[in-house]
C-alpha positions in Angstrom: -84.0 -22.0 23.3 -81.7 -23.2 21.0 -81.4 -20.8 18.2 -82.4 -22.5 14.9 -78.8 -23.3 15.4 -76.3 -21.0 14.0 -72.9 -22.1 15.3 -70.3 -19.4 14.4 -66.9 -19.8 15.9 -64.7 -17.6 13.8 -66.4 -19.1 10.7 -67.1 -22.5 12.2 -70.8 -22.0 11.5 -74.2 -23.4 10.9 -77.5 -21.7 10.2 -80.8 -23.4 10.1 -84.0 -23.4 8.1 -86.5 -25.8 6.9 -87.5 -25.8 3.2 -91.2 -26.8 3.2 -94.0 -24.9 1.7 -97.3 -24.4 3.6 -100.2 -22.0 3.1 -99.4 -18.4 4.1 -100.5 -17.6 7.6 -100.6 -21.0 9.1 -99.4 -24.6 9.1 -100.8 -27.1 6.7 -102.5 -30.1 8.4 -105.2 -32.5 7.4 -107.6 -30.7 9.7 -106.8 -27.2 8.5 -104.1 -24.7 9.7 -102.6 -24.0 13.0 -101.3 -20.7 14.3 -97.5 -20.5 14.7 -98.1 -19.1 18.1 -99.2 -22.5 19.3 -95.6 -23.5 19.2 -94.6 -20.9 21.7 -96.8 -22.4 24.5 -95.2 -24.9 26.8 -96.6 -28.4 26.4 -98.8 -29.9 29.0 -97.0 -32.0 31.6 -98.7 -35.2 30.4 -97.3 -34.6 26.9 -93.8 -34.0 28.2 -94.1 -37.2 30.3 -95.1 -39.1 27.2 -92.0 -37.8 25.4 -89.8 -38.8 28.4 -91.2 -42.3 28.4 -90.8 -42.6 24.6 -87.2 -41.3 24.6 -86.2 -43.7 27.3 -87.7 -46.5 25.2 -85.3 -45.4 22.4 -82.2 -45.5 24.6 -82.2 -41.8 25.4 -82.3 -40.6 29.0 -84.7 -37.8 29.8 -85.6 -35.8 32.9 -88.0 -32.9 33.6 -86.8 -29.9 35.7 -88.7 -26.8 36.8 -86.7 -23.9 35.5 -83.4 -22.7 34.0 -81.6 -22.8 37.3 -82.5 -26.4 37.8 -81.5 -27.2 34.2 -78.1 -25.7 34.9 -77.6 -27.7 38.0 -78.6 -30.9 36.1 -76.0 -30.2 33.5 -73.3 -29.7 36.0 -74.4 -32.8 37.9 -73.9 -34.9 34.7 -70.6 -33.5 33.4 -67.5 -34.4 35.4 -65.2 -31.5 36.2 -62.2 -31.4 33.9 -64.1 -32.7 30.9 -63.8 -31.4 27.4 -67.1 -29.6 26.7 -68.4 -28.0 23.5 -71.4 -25.7 23.9 -73.2 -25.5 20.6 -74.7 -22.0 19.9 -78.1 -21.9 21.7 -80.4 -19.2 23.0 -81.5 -21.7 25.6 -78.0 -22.3 26.9 -77.4 -18.5 26.9 -80.6 -17.7 28.7 -79.9 -20.3 31.5 -76.3 -19.2 32.0 -75.0 -22.7 30.9 -72.9 -21.3 28.0 -71.0 -18.9 30.2 -70.6 -21.3 33.1 -69.2 -24.1 30.9 -66.8 -21.8 29.0 -65.5 -19.7 31.8 -63.4 -20.6 34.8 -61.3 -23.7 35.2 -63.8 -26.5 36.0 -64.2 -27.5 32.3 -62.0 -27.6 29.2 -63.8 -25.3 26.7 -63.7 -26.6 23.1 -65.3 -23.3 22.0 -62.4 -21.3 23.5 -59.9 -23.5 21.6 -61.9 -23.0 18.4 -61.7 -19.2 18.9 -57.9 -19.4 19.0 -57.8 -21.0 15.5 -57.8 -19.4 12.1 -60.4 -20.8 9.7 -58.3 -19.8 6.7 -55.3 -21.9 7.6 -56.7 -24.3 10.3 -60.1 -25.2 8.9 -59.6 -28.9 9.0 -58.4 -28.8 12.6 -61.5 -26.7 13.5 -63.8 -29.3 11.9 -62.1 -32.1 13.7 -62.1 -30.4 17.0 -65.8 -29.4 16.8 -66.9 -32.8 15.5 -65.6 -35.0 18.3 -65.7 -33.3 21.8 -66.0 -35.5 24.9 -69.3 -33.6 25.7 -71.6 -31.8 23.3 -74.2 -29.5 25.0 -76.9 -27.8 23.0 -80.6 -27.8 22.3 -83.1 -29.1 19.8 -85.7 -27.5 17.7 -88.4 -30.1 18.4 -89.0 -33.2 20.4 -91.9 -35.5 19.8 -94.2 -37.3 22.2 -93.2 -40.4 20.3 -89.5 -40.0 21.2 -87.7 -38.3 18.3 -85.4 -35.3 18.5 -85.0 -32.9 15.6 -82.2 -30.5 14.9 -82.1 -28.3 11.8 -79.0 -26.8 10.2 -77.7 -25.1 7.1 -74.1 -26.2 7.0 -74.4 -29.1 9.4 -71.4 -28.0 11.5 -73.0 -29.0 14.8 -74.5 -32.3 13.5 -71.4 -34.6 13.5 -71.0 -34.2 17.3 -74.7 -35.0 17.9 -74.8 -37.9 15.5 -71.6 -39.8 16.5 -68.5 -37.7 17.2 -69.2 -36.6 20.8 -68.9 -39.2 23.5 -71.8 -37.7 25.4 -74.6 -35.4 24.3 -76.9 -33.2 26.4 -79.9 -31.4 25.0 -81.5 -28.7 27.1 -85.0 -28.2 25.8 -87.9 -25.8 26.8 -91.1 -27.7 26.9 -92.7 -25.5 24.2 -90.7 -27.6 21.8 -92.6 -30.8 22.7 -95.0 -31.7 19.9 -97.2 -34.6 19.0 -95.3 -36.2 16.1 -92.8 -35.8 13.4 -95.2 -33.9 11.1 -95.8 -31.3 13.9 -92.1 -31.1 14.6 -91.3 -30.3 11.0 -94.1 -27.7 10.9 -92.8 -26.1 14.1 -89.3 -25.7 12.6 -90.5 -24.0 9.5 -93.4 -21.9 10.8 -92.1 -20.8 14.2 -88.4 -21.4 14.7 -87.1 -20.4 11.3 -88.5 -16.9 11.2 -87.2 -16.1 14.7 -83.8 -17.6 14.0 -83.5 -15.7 10.8 -84.0 -12.5 12.6 -81.5 -13.5 15.3 -78.9 -14.5 12.6 -79.3 -11.1 10.8 -78.7 -9.2 14.0 -75.9 -11.4 15.3 -73.9 -12.2 12.2 -75.1 -9.7 9.5 -76.2 -12.6 7.2 -79.3 -12.4 5.1 -81.1 -15.0 7.3 -81.2 -18.7 8.2 -81.8 -21.6 6.0 -82.3 -25.3 6.7 -80.4 -27.4 4.3 -80.0 -30.4 6.6 -82.4 -31.9 9.2 -81.2 -34.4 11.8 -83.8 -36.8 13.2 -82.6 -38.9 16.2 -84.9 -41.9 16.5 -82.8 -43.9 19.0 -79.4 -44.2 20.6 -77.1 -46.6 22.4 -78.2 -46.2 26.1 -76.1 -43.8 28.1 -74.9 -41.5 25.3 -77.7 -38.9 24.9 -79.8 -37.2 27.5 -82.6 -34.6 27.2 -83.2 -32.1 30.0 -86.8 -30.8 29.6 -87.3 -27.4 31.2 -90.9 -26.5 32.2 -90.7 -23.0 30.8 -90.4 -21.3 27.5 -86.7 -21.1 26.6 -85.4 -20.2 23.2 -87.4 -21.0 20.1 
């Protein structure tokens, strides 16, 4: 996946969580509760195709690929060599080898590597500026609806400026288990399924108490040509 995005680059960080209350053991809905395990299962092809159609209607390009290798090839096909690229922290990108490929070698200019070279204590403003406006931002989302909305949760919001406006181009690589019916289901997925897993990841990776969603980005539309979603027909990330 994307991890319920924690983006830590020498302190340039963001953890995520969603602060809704629902009954213990399930997700509150008008028809009862749903098991969080439902959100682990890849969506049916028809549901993903509805999401693709809806996204395109909102000015957001979208394609469906078979697996992580195909997703990686699609990313490379879209980003020109020599471009400035910022990979936002993502289990999905890590699992597909996209993070390593974009940040190693000489084909791309790694914004992440430049951030690693800076000192947060003395160069915090420079780090914020650099991370907010890359030529290309590559990451994942926590949910995408069949009605064409993309949701990304965050605690500090450090990855959100690039997605919202700062980056010239944005690519989201998304496992199809993240496709849900509507905004209500998307928000439920973030709290009931993504947050607990991301909290455990954050504890292990950063030694923090857990993750917390203080900010939630909903993308409902975009100027055509700026954002693209690559759906991967397998479970990737959470």
